[in-house]
N, C-alpha and C positions, 0 to 999 in steps of 0.2 A: 690548477692542476689538472689536466684533462686524464679521465681514468681510461677510456676505452680507445682502441685502434679506430674506430668508426670516428670517433668525437674529434680524434687528431686529424684525420683526413678531412672533416668537414671544417675544421679551423683552418687548415692549409688552403682549402678551395675558397672559403669566404675571405680569408685575410689577404691570401696571396693567389689570386685565380691564376690558374694555367692558361697559356695562350691557346690551347686547343679548345677551351671552353669559351674564352670571351674575346679572342683575336688581339687586336692592336693594343689595347689597354694593358695587357699582361706584360707587354715588352718593355726590358729595361737595357738596352743596348749599352756595351760598355764592360770593362772588367774591373770596374773599381769595387763594387759589392764583393765579387769573387774574391778578389785580392785580400779584402778585409776578413771574409770568411776564412779563408786558407790561413791567415795569421792567426786568427781567433781560435783556430781549431788545431793549431800546431802544425800547419803545412802537411796534411795527410797525403796530397798527391805525389810528394816525394818519396813516400814509403815503398812505392811499387813501381814496376816498369810499366810504360803505356804505349799503345798503340792507337793513334788517333784516327778516326774515319769520318770524312766529310763527303758531300755529294748530294745532288738533287734527288736521285732515286737509287735504289740498291744497296744505301748504306746499311741499312738494317739486316738485310740478307749476308751482306759481306761481314758484318760485325759478328753476328751469330756464328757464322761458318768459321772464321778464324778462332772464335773462342772454343768452338767444338774440336779444331785441330789442336790446339794447344791443350785441351783437356785430355784428348786421346794419347798426347805425347806425355801427360804425367803431371802437368803444372797445375798449381793453384790459380784459377783464372777467374778475375772479375770481369763482369760486363754491365756497361751502362749503356742503355738505349731509351730512346722515347718515340712516340708517345706509347702508353700502355692501352690494352685493349678492354681488360676487364678489371684486374686488380692494379692499383699504384704500385705494387711491389715486384711487379714485372720488370720495371725499369732497372733495377739493381740485383743482380745475381751474383753468386758465387758458385762456380762448378755447375751452373744450371739451375741451383736452388735459390728461390726468392729470399730477400732480406727479411728476417722474421718480423712479425708485427710489433714484438716488445721492442725491437731495436729503434722502429720508426717512432713508437711512441716516446721512449726515453730520449732520443735525439731531439725531438721537437719540444718536449717539456723542458729538457736540460737548457736549450739555448733559446728559448721563446722570447725573453725580454731582448736579447741581442738582435735576433730576427726582427722583431717589431720595431726596434730603434733604427735598423739599417733600412728598412723598407725593401727588404730583399724580396725579388719574384720568386714564384714557385719553382721555376726551372733552377734559379740560383739555389734554392734549399735544397732541391732534390740532387742537385748535382753535388753540392757539399756533403750531403748525408751519404751519398755512394762513395765519395773519397773517405770519409771517416769510417765507413763500414769495412771498406776494402782494407784500410790500414789495420783495424781492429782485428779482422779475421786472419790478417797475414796473407793476403793475396801476393802472388809472385808477380803476376803481370795481368794488367786490366785493359780491354778493349774498350775505348770511350768513344760513342758515337755523338758527332756535333748534333746539337738541337736544331740550329737554323744557322745557314751562312758558315761562318768559321772564323773570321778576324775578330769579331766582337762576340762571338758565342762565349757562353760562361765556361764551356769546357776548354777554353784555349789559354787557360792558365797552366796547362800540364806542359811538361817538357818530355815528349816522346821519343822513343827509339825509331819508329816508324811513322810515317805519314801516309794515308790512303785517300784519294780523291777518286770517287767512283765515275761520275760523269757529270755533265752541266745541262739543266733544261730551264725554261723559264717557269720559275716558281718562287713564290714570296717576292714579287717584284716590288711590292711596296716598301720592302726593306733593302733588297740586295741590288736593285738595279733593273733596268727594262731592256737590258740586252745581255746576250751571253758572256761577251768579254766582262761587262760589269759583274755579273754573277760569279764569273771565274775568279775575279780579282778577290772577290770577299771569300769565297772559298779556299783560294791560295793563301789567305792569311794564316792558315794552320802549318804553313811550310816553315820551319824552324832551322837555324843555322847548322848546316853540315849532317842534318839528318835526311836521310833517303826518304823520297817519296814516290809513291806508285800512283799513275794516273789510270784510271780503268778504260776511258775510251778517249780515242783521238776525235778533234773536231776542229775544222780549219779555222773558225772563229775564236778558240779557246786554247789551241796548243801554245801558241806565243807567250799568252799571259802566264802559263805554268813555267814555260822555259825561262821567260825573264825573271820570274819570282825566284825560281831554283837558282838562277845564275846570281841574283843578288845575295842570296843566303848561303851559296857555296854549297848547294844540297844536290846530291845525286838525284837525278831524276830518270823515271823509268815508265815507258808506256806499255801497258801489259798487252796491247794488240800487237806490238812489235815483238813480243818475247814468246807468245803462245799462239797456237792456231787451233781450232777444233777440226778434226778430221772426219769425226763421226759421232752421232749421238742417236741412242734408242732408249725409249722409255717403256719399262714393263714393272708390273708390279709395284707401282708407287716410287721407282728408283729410275733415274736417267743414267745410263752406261755410257760415258764418254770415251773417245780415244783422242788424246790432245797431243799435238806436237810441240814439243820444247824446241824453239827454233836456233836457241844459242848452242845446244847440244846435239841438235839433229836426233833427237829421240822421242819415241812416243811412249805415252803413259795411258794405261786405263784407269779411269777415275770414275767410281760411282758416286751421284749426287742425289741426295734426297730431295733437294729442291727442284721440282720438275718443272715450274714455268718455263717458258721459251725464253722469256727475258733473263733467266739463270745463267745462259751461256755467256752473256757479256760479263755477269758477276764472276763466273768461274774463272776466267782468265786472271781477273784482279786478285782473286783470292789465292790461285797458284803462285802469281808473282810476289804477293806479300809474303807467303808461306817460304818461298825460295829465299827472299831475302832475310827472313827470320833464321834461316840456317846459317847464314854468313855473318849474323849479329850475336851469335854465341847461344842460340837456342838449339843446343845438340841434339836433344831428344826429338826434335821435329824432323820426321824422315818421311818417306814415300808411304810407309805404313800407317803412320800417324794421320797423314794427309788423307788417305783413303778412307780410314777409319771415321775420322772426324767429320768428312763429307757425307760419308753414308748415313750419319746417324745426328745430324744438325737438330732436328725438332726434339729428339728425344734426350739429347744432351743439354740443350739450352733453353727448351720451352718455346722456340720460335713458332708463332701463330699467323695465319692469315695470309701466306704466301702461296698462291694457287693450291689451296687446300681443299681437299674432298671432305666434306662433313656428313653426307647422307647419300644413299644409293636407292634407285628405282623409285623416282627418278634421281640421277646424279645431281649433287647440289655442290657447287664450286664457290668458295669465297677468296676474294682478293682485294689486299689494300691499295692497290694502285688507284691514284687519285688526282694526277695531273695528266696533260696531254703527252708528254714526254714518256710517262709510264704506262698510260692506257693504250698508247699505240701498239705496244708489245701484247698487251691483255687481248685487244681486238684482233690481232694476228693470231694468237693461240685459239680464240673462240672460232674463227673461221677455220682453223685446221681441224678442230674438234668436231665441227658439223658434219664431217664424213661418217661419224659414229652415231649420231643421233637423228631422230626423226624430227626436231624442232627445238627451238631455243627461246627461253624465257629470262629477261633479264630485270633483276631488281636493283634500282640505282638509286643511290641518295647522295648529294653532294654539297660541300661548303661553298660559301660564297666568294672564296677568293682563288678558287680552282680553274676559273673559267669554263663553266660547262658548256658554253657556246662553241668552244674549241673541241672539247672532249666529245660530246654526243655525237658529231658527224663521223668520228672515227670508228664507232661500233657498228656491229652488223645491222644492216637496214631490215633484213628480214626476220628479226628477233621481234617477239611480243615483249612490250616495255611495261614495266610496274614502278612509277615514279613516286619516290617516298622521301622522307625526311626524319633524319634522326634526333635525338634529344639533345641539340646543342643550340645555343643562339647563332651560331655561324651557318647552319643549314639553311639552303636554298628551300623556300616553300615548295612544296611538292607539285602544287598547280602551276606555280612559276616554271619549275622544272618540265612539267609535262608540255608546257607552251613552246619552251625552247626545243624539247624533243620534236614536236610536231613541225616548228620551223626548219628542223634537219631532217624531216621525213622518217623520224622514229616514233612510232605511235603506241599508245597505251593509256592507262587511266592513272590517276593520281591517288595516292593513299596518305592518310594522316600519319601513320607510323610504320615502322620497318615490318613488325610482325604481320599487321593486315596485309601489306603487299606480298609477303612470303605465303601466307596462308591462301591468298587467292591464285598466286603462280602454282602452288602444289594442286589446287583444285582444277586448273587448267592444263596441268601437264599430264604426260601419259609416263608409263614406266621407261620407255625409251626417250624421254625429253632430257635436255640439259638445262638446269635451272642455275644462273650465274647470278651472284650477290656481290655488289661492290660499289666503286665511287668515292669512298671516303673510309678513314679508319673508323668513323663513328658507326657508320652503317654495318660494317663487319662485326664491330664490337657488339652490336647489339643482337647479333646471330649467336 
């Protein structure tokens, strides 16, 4: 019997290592174990309504934003996301509050023998724990974020009221396929019979995949870009103020959004379409007031971190968890936009081995001073190797053994009017 929360975590990480730590070895594709866990626990996922969110990028922001809207509307809201940045309990929240340490301890201790005999993965255990906790607390609706892919993801045992697929990019190709249509097919695996699905971004290579799957499942399909259009956006005081056109009603809404990254413009359209569908699905308390209030307070109400987040001033220090070419393209565009306000740019970057640094680095501003580093994970690209990749792309700087050393040197070289950006992976941001 494990006594402390830390002992339980250590046990989970050793017995059932997570994909974020060890990569491919942690993967157990297929739903067999989850179906057995559901049966063992009394099918907890049937005790609450579910909104299921997949996508290459943006699914975390969309999940947290929908949770915040539903909280503002007065519902008891579960939120299951991954990975965590600092504390395992970030993955499982109810109305923004993390699952208590005592519940994590109790769950693992109570089901230890079953989990061991099942050879369950870390993600299967955390997913089952989330569903069990949501049932225990009496959650009314849960936002469930897909871990990886969709079709074979552990979360795909749920029967949702609404499915959301944010976008498709080339990521996790070793599991999901080497082309956008192949990856889209895996993510389209969350589409269920007659359940509406929102697609966040149109793409000529993937639209037909989603339309075909929705047709097979007789599921109503909506492309957010067809439904809404951003007319105007101004960011001031940490809030982006949007004017958004509802194309169907030919009506404009003023929407405040506390997630200020440029890439959130795409996510906002997805969120607004999902929220409008919830109104038609019987969520009567979701209205324009709760949408505005929820989007204005995403971080405060859900604990979201690491999305274009300012963590220090003079010099300004921004962190962002963007980590693949699809996501970093938007980060790079924003860095270029921001440079009109700063004297110079310092980029602290560490990446993991399956995110194709050779494709990401050329996207970033060439004129920045670079600090190549590595986070504490087996998957980290060694900093000297990353530096050489940067040099090949014309992005010059030094290599550092750890994230703190790189940040310390960036601070020394920066002035009060510099911008320091830290990113490249969840791990790099987590260590900040």
